[in-house]
PDB file of N, CA, C, O and CB in Angstrom:
ATOM      1  N   ALA A   1       0.823  -1.186   0.000  1.00  0.00           N
ATOM      2  CA  ALA A   1       0.000   0.000   0.000  1.00  0.00           C
ATOM      3  C   ALA A   1       0.867   1.250   0.000  1.00  0.00           C
ATOM      4  O   ALA A   1       0.538   2.237  -0.658  1.00  0.00           O
ATOM      5  CB  ALA A   1      -0.937  -0.002   1.199  1.00  0.00           C
ATOM      6  N   ILE A   2       1.952   1.212   0.720  1.00  0.00           N
ATOM      7  CA  ILE A   2       2.815   2.385   0.787  1.00  0.00           C
ATOM      8  C   ILE A   2       3.523   2.597  -0.545  1.00  0.00           C
ATOM      9  O   ILE A   2       3.672   3.734  -0.991  1.00  0.00           O
ATOM     10  CB  ILE A   2       3.839   2.239   1.922  1.00  0.00           C
ATOM     11  N   VAL A   3       3.955   1.533  -1.172  1.00  0.00           N
ATOM     12  CA  VAL A   3       4.685   1.640  -2.433  1.00  0.00           C
ATOM     13  C   VAL A   3       3.778   2.131  -3.554  1.00  0.00           C
ATOM     14  O   VAL A   3       4.176   2.988  -4.343  1.00  0.00           O
ATOM     15  CB  VAL A   3       5.298   0.290  -2.809  1.00  0.00           C
ATOM     16  N   HIS A   4       2.562   1.596  -3.631  1.00  0.00           N
ATOM     17  CA  HIS A   4       1.663   1.917  -4.734  1.00  0.00           C
ATOM     18  C   HIS A   4       0.643   2.999  -4.391  1.00  0.00           C
ATOM     19  O   HIS A   4      -0.041   3.497  -5.285  1.00  0.00           O
ATOM     20  CB  HIS A   4       0.943   0.679  -5.171  1.00  0.00           C
ATOM     21  N   GLY A   5       0.526   3.368  -3.138  1.00  0.00           N
ATOM     22  CA  GLY A   5      -0.438   4.384  -2.735  1.00  0.00           C
ATOM     23  C   GLY A   5      -1.882   3.936  -2.856  1.00  0.00           C
ATOM     24  O   GLY A   5      -2.776   4.753  -3.078  1.00  0.00           O
ATOM     25  N   VAL A   6      -2.113   2.633  -2.710  1.00  0.00           N
ATOM     26  CA  VAL A   6      -3.454   2.070  -2.839  1.00  0.00           C
ATOM     27  C   VAL A   6      -3.908   1.578  -1.466  1.00  0.00           C
ATOM     28  O   VAL A   6      -3.124   1.005  -0.709  1.00  0.00           O
ATOM     29  CB  VAL A   6      -3.483   0.908  -3.890  1.00  0.00           C
ATOM     30  N   THR A   7      -5.189   1.810  -1.154  1.00  0.00           N
ATOM     31  CA  THR A   7      -5.729   1.322   0.111  1.00  0.00           C
ATOM     32  C   THR A   7      -6.760   0.235  -0.153  1.00  0.00           C
ATOM     33  O   THR A   7      -7.196   0.034  -1.287  1.00  0.00           O
ATOM     34  CB  THR A   7      -6.354   2.475   0.924  1.00  0.00           C
ATOM     35  N   ASN A   8      -7.137  -0.451   0.894  1.00  0.00           N
ATOM     36  CA  ASN A   8      -8.172  -1.470   0.770  1.00  0.00           C
ATOM     37  C   ASN A   8      -9.532  -0.916   1.182  1.00  0.00           C
ATOM     38  O   ASN A   8     -10.451  -1.683   1.468  1.00  0.00           O
ATOM     39  CB  ASN A   8      -7.821  -2.694   1.619  1.00  0.00           C
ATOM     40  N   GLY A   9      -9.668   0.397   1.216  1.00  0.00           N
ATOM     41  CA  GLY A   9     -10.920   1.051   1.587  1.00  0.00           C
ATOM     42  C   GLY A   9     -12.117   0.628   0.752  1.00  0.00           C
ATOM     43  O   GLY A   9     -13.161   0.301   1.317  1.00  0.00           O
ATOM     44  N   PRO A  10     -12.006   0.623  -0.586  1.00  0.00           N
ATOM     45  CA  PRO A  10     -13.159   0.209  -1.395  1.00  0.00           C
ATOM     46  C   PRO A  10     -13.609  -1.225  -1.120  1.00  0.00           C
ATOM     47  O   PRO A  10     -14.808  -1.499  -1.081  1.00  0.00           O
ATOM     48  CB  PRO A  10     -12.829   0.351  -2.858  1.00  0.00           C
ATOM     49  N   SER A  11     -12.667  -2.131  -0.931  1.00  0.00           N
ATOM     50  CA  SER A  11     -13.061  -3.517  -0.653  1.00  0.00           C
ATOM     51  C   SER A  11     -13.677  -3.643   0.740  1.00  0.00           C
ATOM     52  O   SER A  11     -14.593  -4.441   0.938  1.00  0.00           O
ATOM     53  CB  SER A  11     -11.847  -4.456  -0.779  1.00  0.00           C
ATOM     54  N   GLU A  12     -13.191  -2.873   1.697  1.00  0.00           N
ATOM     55  CA  GLU A  12     -13.783  -2.887   3.040  1.00  0.00           C
ATOM     56  C   GLU A  12     -15.201  -2.321   3.012  1.00  0.00           C
ATOM     57  O   GLU A  12     -16.085  -2.817   3.711  1.00  0.00           O
ATOM     58  CB  GLU A  12     -12.910  -2.082   4.023  1.00  0.00           C
ATOM     59  N   SER A  13     -15.414  -1.291   2.209  1.00  0.00           N
ATOM     60  CA  SER A  13     -16.752  -0.710   2.074  1.00  0.00           C
ATOM     61  C   SER A  13     -17.724  -1.708   1.462  1.00  0.00           C
ATOM     62  O   SER A  13     -18.851  -1.855   1.934  1.00  0.00           O
ATOM     63  CB  SER A  13     -16.700   0.560   1.220  1.00  0.00           C
ATOM     64  N   LEU A  14     -17.286  -2.391   0.414  1.00  0.00           N
ATOM     65  CA  LEU A  14     -18.128  -3.400  -0.225  1.00  0.00           C
ATOM     66  C   LEU A  14     -18.449  -4.527   0.748  1.00  0.00           C
ATOM     67  O   LEU A  14     -19.585  -4.997   0.805  1.00  0.00           O
ATOM     68  CB  LEU A  14     -17.442  -3.960  -1.479  1.00  0.00           C
ATOM     69  N   ASN A  15     -17.453  -4.959   1.511  1.00  0.00           N
ATOM     70  CA  ASN A  15     -17.666  -6.020   2.493  1.00  0.00           C
ATOM     71  C   ASN A  15     -18.675  -5.584   3.559  1.00  0.00           C
ATOM     72  O   ASN A  15     -19.518  -6.382   3.970  1.00  0.00           O
ATOM     73  CB  ASN A  15     -16.334  -6.414   3.151  1.00  0.00           C
ATOM     74  N   ALA A  16     -18.598  -4.340   4.007  1.00  0.00           N
ATOM     75  CA  ALA A  16     -19.539  -3.840   5.008  1.00  0.00           C
ATOM     76  C   ALA A  16     -20.964  -3.838   4.465  1.00  0.00           C
ATOM     77  O   ALA A  16     -21.903  -4.174   5.187  1.00  0.00           O
ATOM     78  CB  ALA A  16     -19.145  -2.427   5.456  1.00  0.00           C
ATOM     79  N   LYS A  17     -21.132  -3.465   3.202  1.00  0.00           N
ATOM     80  CA  LYS A  17     -22.462  -3.462   2.592  1.00  0.00           C
ATOM     81  C   LYS A  17     -23.012  -4.882   2.482  1.00  0.00           C
ATOM     82  O   LYS A  17     -24.196  -5.113   2.730  1.00  0.00           O
ATOM     83  CB  LYS A  17     -22.416  -2.803   1.203  1.00  0.00           C
ATOM     84  N   ILE A  18     -22.160  -5.825   2.112  1.00  0.00           N
ATOM     85  CA  ILE A  18     -22.588  -7.223   2.009  1.00  0.00           C
ATOM     86  C   ILE A  18     -22.963  -7.765   3.384  1.00  0.00           C
ATOM     87  O   ILE A  18     -23.946  -8.494   3.512  1.00  0.00           O
ATOM     88  CB  ILE A  18     -21.477  -8.090   1.378  1.00  0.00           C
ATOM     89  N   GLN A  19     -22.195  -7.419   4.409  1.00  0.00           N
ATOM     90  CA  GLN A  19     -22.510  -7.872   5.761  1.00  0.00           C
ATOM     91  C   GLN A  19     -23.838  -7.289   6.239  1.00  0.00           C
ATOM     92  O   GLN A  19     -24.578  -7.952   6.966  1.00  0.00           O
ATOM     93  CB  GLN A  19     -21.385  -7.485   6.727  1.00  0.00           C
ATOM     94  N   LYS A  20     -24.147  -6.049   5.836  1.00  0.00           N
ATOM     95  CA  LYS A  20     -25.426  -5.441   6.202  1.00  0.00           C
ATOM     96  C   LYS A  20     -26.580  -6.191   5.544  1.00  0.00           C
ATOM     97  O   LYS A  20     -27.611  -6.421   6.175  1.00  0.00           O
ATOM     98  CB  LYS A  20     -25.455  -3.953   5.799  1.00  0.00           C
ATOM     99  N   ILE A  21     -26.411  -6.573   4.275  1.00  0.00           N
ATOM    100  CA  ILE A  21     -27.438  -7.361   3.580  1.00  0.00           C
ATOM    101  C   ILE A  21     -27.619  -8.702   4.279  1.00  0.00           C
ATOM    102  O   ILE A  21     -28.745  -9.164   4.467  1.00  0.00           O
ATOM    103  CB  ILE A  21     -27.059  -7.576   2.089  1.00  0.00           C
ATOM    104  N   LYS A  22     -26.517  -9.318   4.660  1.00  0.00           N
ATOM    105  CA  LYS A  22     -26.568 -10.619   5.334  1.00  0.00           C
ATOM    106  C   LYS A  22     -27.298 -10.518   6.671  1.00  0.00           C
ATOM    107  O   LYS A  22     -28.098 -11.395   6.998  1.00  0.00           O
ATOM    108  CB  LYS A  22     -25.149 -11.166   5.550  1.00  0.00           C
ATOM    109  N   ALA A  23     -27.041  -9.480   7.442  1.00  0.00           N
ATOM    110  CA  ALA A  23     -27.689  -9.319   8.743  1.00  0.00           C
ATOM    111  C   ALA A  23     -29.173  -9.004   8.596  1.00  0.00           C
ATOM    112  O   ALA A  23     -29.995  -9.494   9.371  1.00  0.00           O
ATOM    113  CB  ALA A  23     -27.002  -8.217   9.542  1.00  0.00           C
ATOM    114  N   ARG A  24     -29.511  -8.195   7.614  1.00  0.00           N
ATOM    115  CA  ARG A  24     -30.906  -7.805   7.407  1.00  0.00           C
ATOM    116  C   ARG A  24     -31.747  -8.983   6.934  1.00  0.00           C
ATOM    117  O   ARG A  24     -32.948  -9.030   7.201  1.00  0.00           O
ATOM    118  CB  ARG A  24     -30.994  -6.663   6.397  1.00  0.00           C
ATOM    119  N   ALA A  25     -31.140  -9.923   6.244  1.00  0.00           N
ATOM    120  CA  ALA A  25     -31.882 -11.034   5.651  1.00  0.00           C
ATOM    121  C   ALA A  25     -32.272 -12.095   6.671  1.00  0.00           C
ATOM    122  O   ALA A  25     -33.231 -12.836   6.450  1.00  0.00           O
ATOM    123  CB  ALA A  25     -31.065 -11.667   4.555  1.00  0.00           C
ATOM    124  N   CYS A  26     -31.551 -12.183   7.776  1.00  0.00           N
ATOM    125  CA  CYS A  26     -31.810 -13.209   8.801  1.00  0.00           C
ATOM    126  C   CYS A  26     -31.767 -14.615   8.210  1.00  0.00           C
ATOM    127  O   CYS A  26     -32.548 -15.482   8.601  1.00  0.00           O
ATOM    128  CB  CYS A  26     -33.173 -12.968   9.464  1.00  0.00           C
ATOM    129  N   GLY A  27     -30.880 -14.829   7.297  1.00  0.00           N
ATOM    130  CA  GLY A  27     -30.699 -16.155   6.705  1.00  0.00           C
ATOM    131  C   GLY A  27     -31.438 -16.323   5.398  1.00  0.00           C
ATOM    132  O   GLY A  27     -32.575 -15.876   5.248  1.00  0.00           O
ATOM    133  N   PHE A  28     -30.790 -16.963   4.467  1.00  0.00           N
ATOM    134  CA  PHE A  28     -31.382 -17.268   3.176  1.00  0.00           C
ATOM    135  C   PHE A  28     -31.541 -18.771   3.056  1.00  0.00           C
ATOM    136  O   PHE A  28     -30.860 -19.532   3.743  1.00  0.00           O
ATOM    137  CB  PHE A  28     -30.523 -16.706   2.016  1.00  0.00           C
ATOM    138  N   ARG A  29     -32.433 -19.192   2.189  1.00  0.00           N
ATOM    139  CA  ARG A  29     -32.645 -20.626   2.004  1.00  0.00           C
ATOM    140  C   ARG A  29     -31.434 -21.299   1.376  1.00  0.00           C
ATOM    141  O   ARG A  29     -31.126 -22.451   1.681  1.00  0.00           O
ATOM    142  CB  ARG A  29     -33.872 -20.868   1.143  1.00  0.00           C
ATOM    143  N   ASN A  30     -30.748 -20.573   0.496  1.00  0.00           N
ATOM    144  CA  ASN A  30     -29.553 -21.144  -0.116  1.00  0.00           C
ATOM    145  C   ASN A  30     -28.609 -20.023  -0.555  1.00  0.00           C
ATOM    146  O   ASN A  30     -28.953 -18.842  -0.493  1.00  0.00           O
ATOM    147  CB  ASN A  30     -29.930 -22.043  -1.321  1.00  0.00           C
ATOM    148  N   LYS A  31     -27.435 -20.410  -0.992  1.00  0.00           N
ATOM    149  CA  LYS A  31     -26.404 -19.449  -1.366  1.00  0.00           C
ATOM    150  C   LYS A  31     -26.813 -18.618  -2.580  1.00  0.00           C
ATOM    151  O   LYS A  31     -26.474 -17.438  -2.657  1.00  0.00           O
ATOM    152  CB  LYS A  31     -25.098 -20.171  -1.650  1.00  0.00           C
ATOM    153  N   ARG A  32     -27.530 -19.209  -3.520  1.00  0.00           N
ATOM    154  CA  ARG A  32     -27.937 -18.499  -4.738  1.00  0.00           C
ATOM    155  C   ARG A  32     -28.840 -17.307  -4.402  1.00  0.00           C
ATOM    156  O   ARG A  32     -28.709 -16.244  -5.009  1.00  0.00           O
ATOM    157  CB  ARG A  32     -28.665 -19.461  -5.701  1.00  0.00           C
ATOM    158  N   ARG A  33     -29.741 -17.474  -3.452  1.00  0.00           N
ATOM    159  CA  ARG A  33     -30.625 -16.369  -3.068  1.00  0.00           C
ATOM    160  C   ARG A  33     -29.849 -15.242  -2.398  1.00  0.00           C
ATOM    161  O   ARG A  33     -30.178 -14.069  -2.576  1.00  0.00           O
ATOM    162  CB  ARG A  33     -31.726 -16.870  -2.132  1.00  0.00           C
ATOM    163  N   PHE A  34     -28.833 -15.589  -1.637  1.00  0.00           N
ATOM    164  CA  PHE A  34     -27.982 -14.574  -1.016  1.00  0.00           C
ATOM    165  C   PHE A  34     -27.228 -13.798  -2.088  1.00  0.00           C
ATOM    166  O   PHE A  34     -27.139 -12.572  -2.018  1.00  0.00           O
ATOM    167  CB  PHE A  34     -26.992 -15.222  -0.023  1.00  0.00           C
ATOM    168  N   ILE A  35     -26.688 -14.498  -3.073  1.00  0.00           N
ATOM    169  CA  ILE A  35     -25.981 -13.845  -4.177  1.00  0.00           C
ATOM    170  C   ILE A  35     -26.935 -12.941  -4.948  1.00  0.00           C
ATOM    171  O   ILE A  35     -26.564 -11.827  -5.318  1.00  0.00           O
ATOM    172  CB  ILE A  35     -25.352 -14.895  -5.122  1.00  0.00           C
ATOM    173  N   ASN A  36     -28.155 -13.402  -5.195  1.00  0.00           N
ATOM    174  CA  ASN A  36     -29.143 -12.578  -5.890  1.00  0.00           C
ATOM    175  C   ASN A  36     -29.470 -11.315  -5.099  1.00  0.00           C
ATOM    176  O   ASN A  36     -29.657 -10.249  -5.687  1.00  0.00           O
ATOM    177  CB  ASN A  36     -30.419 -13.380  -6.143  1.00  0.00           C
ATOM    178  N   ALA A  37     -29.542 -11.422  -3.779  1.00  0.00           N
ATOM    179  CA  ALA A  37     -29.813 -10.248  -2.948  1.00  0.00           C
ATOM    180  C   ALA A  37     -28.672  -9.243  -3.047  1.00  0.00           C
ATOM    181  O   ALA A  37     -28.911  -8.036  -3.083  1.00  0.00           O
ATOM    182  CB  ALA A  37     -30.029 -10.662  -1.483  1.00  0.00           C
ATOM    183  N   ILE A  38     -27.442  -9.726  -3.090  1.00  0.00           N
ATOM    184  CA  ILE A  38     -26.290  -8.831  -3.238  1.00  0.00           C
ATOM    185  C   ILE A  38     -26.364  -8.108  -4.574  1.00  0.00           C
ATOM    186  O   ILE A  38     -26.181  -6.892  -4.629  1.00  0.00           O
ATOM    187  CB  ILE A  38     -24.961  -9.617  -3.124  1.00  0.00           C
ATOM    188  N   TYR A  39     -26.629  -8.840  -5.651  1.00  0.00           N
ATOM    189  CA  TYR A  39     -26.754  -8.206  -6.965  1.00  0.00           C
ATOM    190  C   TYR A  39     -27.899  -7.193  -6.978  1.00  0.00           C
ATOM    191  O   TYR A  39     -27.766  -6.111  -7.551  1.00  0.00           O
ATOM    192  CB  TYR A  39     -26.977  -9.269  -8.055  1.00  0.00           C
ATOM    193  N   PHE A  40     -29.020  -7.539  -6.348  1.00  0.00           N
ATOM    194  CA  PHE A  40     -30.173  -6.647  -6.338  1.00  0.00           C
ATOM    195  C   PHE A  40     -29.851  -5.336  -5.625  1.00  0.00           C
ATOM    196  O   PHE A  40     -30.173  -4.261  -6.130  1.00  0.00           O
ATOM    197  CB  PHE A  40     -31.365  -7.331  -5.670  1.00  0.00           C
ATOM    198  N   HIS A  41     -29.219  -5.418  -4.456  1.00  0.00           N
ATOM    199  CA  HIS A  41     -28.970  -4.225  -3.663  1.00  0.00           C
ATOM    200  C   HIS A  41     -27.744  -3.443  -4.110  1.00  0.00           C
ATOM    201  O   HIS A  41     -27.716  -2.220  -3.966  1.00  0.00           O
ATOM    202  CB  HIS A  41     -28.819  -4.602  -2.231  1.00  0.00           C
ATOM    203  N   LEU A  42     -26.740  -4.106  -4.644  1.00  0.00           N
ATOM    204  CA  LEU A  42     -25.488  -3.431  -4.980  1.00  0.00           C
ATOM    205  C   LEU A  42     -25.207  -3.382  -6.476  1.00  0.00           C
ATOM    206  O   LEU A  42     -24.168  -2.867  -6.888  1.00  0.00           O
ATOM    207  CB  LEU A  42     -24.349  -4.110  -4.288  1.00  0.00           C
ATOM    208  N   GLY A  43     -26.108  -3.904  -7.293  1.00  0.00           N
ATOM    209  CA  GLY A  43     -25.865  -3.988  -8.729  1.00  0.00           C
ATOM    210  C   GLY A  43     -26.017  -2.690  -9.487  1.00  0.00           C
ATOM    211  O   GLY A  43     -25.593  -2.600 -10.640  1.00  0.00           O
ATOM    212  N   GLY A  44     -26.613  -1.677  -8.868  1.00  0.00           N
ATOM    213  CA  GLY A  44     -26.783  -0.406  -9.548  1.00  0.00           C
ATOM    214  C   GLY A  44     -27.794  -0.466 -10.683  1.00  0.00           C
ATOM    215  O   GLY A  44     -27.663   0.249 -11.677  1.00  0.00           O
ATOM    216  N   LEU A  45     -28.795  -1.316 -10.535  1.00  0.00           N
ATOM    217  CA  LEU A  45     -29.799  -1.462 -11.573  1.00  0.00           C
ATOM    218  C   LEU A  45     -30.785  -0.300 -11.537  1.00  0.00           C
ATOM    219  O   LEU A  45     -31.114   0.219 -10.470  1.00  0.00           O
ATOM    220  CB  LEU A  45     -30.537  -2.790 -11.420  1.00  0.00           C
ATOM    221  N   ASP A  46     -31.248   0.098 -12.714  1.00  0.00           N
ATOM    222  CA  ASP A  46     -32.302   1.096 -12.825  1.00  0.00           C
ATOM    223  C   ASP A  46     -33.619   0.343 -12.869  1.00  0.00           C
ATOM    224  O   ASP A  46     -33.942  -0.288 -13.876  1.00  0.00           O
ATOM    225  CB  ASP A  46     -32.113   2.012 -14.093  1.00  0.00           C
ATOM    226  N   LEU A  47     -34.377   0.403 -11.794  1.00  0.00           N
ATOM    227  CA  LEU A  47     -35.597  -0.383 -11.691  1.00  0.00           C
ATOM    228  C   LEU A  47     -36.800   0.289 -12.334  1.00  0.00           C
ATOM    229  O   LEU A  47     -37.866  -0.319 -12.430  1.00  0.00           O
ATOM    230  CB  LEU A  47     -35.893  -0.664 -10.255  1.00  0.00           C
ATOM    231  N   MET A  48     -36.648   1.527 -12.774  1.00  0.00           N
ATOM    232  CA  MET A  48     -37.728   2.221 -13.460  1.00  0.00           C
ATOM    233  C   MET A  48     -37.612   1.956 -14.959  1.00  0.00           C
ATOM    234  O   MET A  48     -36.539   2.148 -15.531  1.00  0.00           O
ATOM    235  CB  MET A  48     -37.693   3.749 -13.158  1.00  0.00           C
ATOM    236  N   PRO A  49     -38.679   1.524 -15.598  1.00  0.00           N
ATOM    237  CA  PRO A  49     -38.605   1.282 -17.039  1.00  0.00           C
ATOM    238  C   PRO A  49     -38.442   2.592 -17.807  1.00  0.00           C
ATOM    239  O   PRO A  49     -38.941   3.635 -17.386  1.00  0.00           O
ATOM    240  CB  PRO A  49     -39.859   0.541 -17.520  1.00  0.00           C
ATOM    241  N   ALA A  50     -37.748   2.526 -18.926  1.00  0.00           N
ATOM    242  CA  ALA A  50     -37.541   3.711 -19.749  1.00  0.00           C
ATOM    243  C   ALA A  50     -38.860   4.164 -20.366  1.00  0.00           C
ATOM    244  O   ALA A  50     -39.091   5.360 -20.546  1.00  0.00           O
ATOM    245  CB  ALA A  50     -36.500   3.432 -20.848  1.00  0.00           C
ATOM    246  N   SER A  51     -39.716   3.209 -20.687  1.00  0.00           N
ATOM    247  CA  SER A  51     -41.003   3.513 -21.292  1.00  0.00           C
ATOM    248  C   SER A  51     -41.997   2.434 -20.879  1.00  0.00           C
ATOM    249  O   SER A  51     -41.628   1.270 -20.718  1.00  0.00           O
ATOM    250  CB  SER A  51     -40.890   3.610 -22.844  1.00  0.00           C
ATOM    251  N   ILE A  52     -43.255   2.824 -20.709  1.00  0.00           N
ATOM    252  CA  ILE A  52     -44.250   1.818 -20.354  1.00  0.00           C
ATOM    253  C   ILE A  52     -44.850   1.168 -21.594  1.00  0.00           C
ATOM    254  O   ILE A  52     -45.580   0.183 -21.487  1.00  0.00           O
ATOM    255  CB  ILE A  52     -45.353   2.441 -19.506  1.00  0.00           C
ATOM    256  N   ARG A  53     -44.551   1.705 -22.753  1.00  0.00           N
ATOM    257  CA  ARG A  53     -45.025   1.123 -24.011  1.00  0.00           C
ATOM    258  C   ARG A  53     -43.895   0.365 -24.674  1.00  0.00           C
ATOM    259  O   ARG A  53     -42.759   0.835 -24.715  1.00  0.00           O
ATOM    260  CB  ARG A  53     -45.575   2.214 -24.959  1.00  0.00           C
ATOM    261  N   ALA A  54     -44.205  -0.790 -25.184  1.00  0.00           N
ATOM    262  CA  ALA A  54     -43.173  -1.610 -25.822  1.00  0.00           C
ATOM    263  C   ALA A  54     -43.122  -1.351 -27.308  1.00  0.00           C
ATOM    264  O   ALA A  54     -42.312  -1.953 -28.013  1.00  0.00           O
ATOM    265  CB  ALA A  54     -43.421  -3.092 -25.562  1.00  0.00           C
TER     266      ALA A  54
END
């Protein structure tokens, strides 16, 4: 870190967010649902449709 001037701050932040999702969920039925919850909350998806007409 000293040589390259890089910190592990971003990875620690991501880990804290994942731990918050894990605590809020009170357990998932399986690992896939936990992974889906992480993608849902941290994926940066735009949940509003661009248009209601197809």
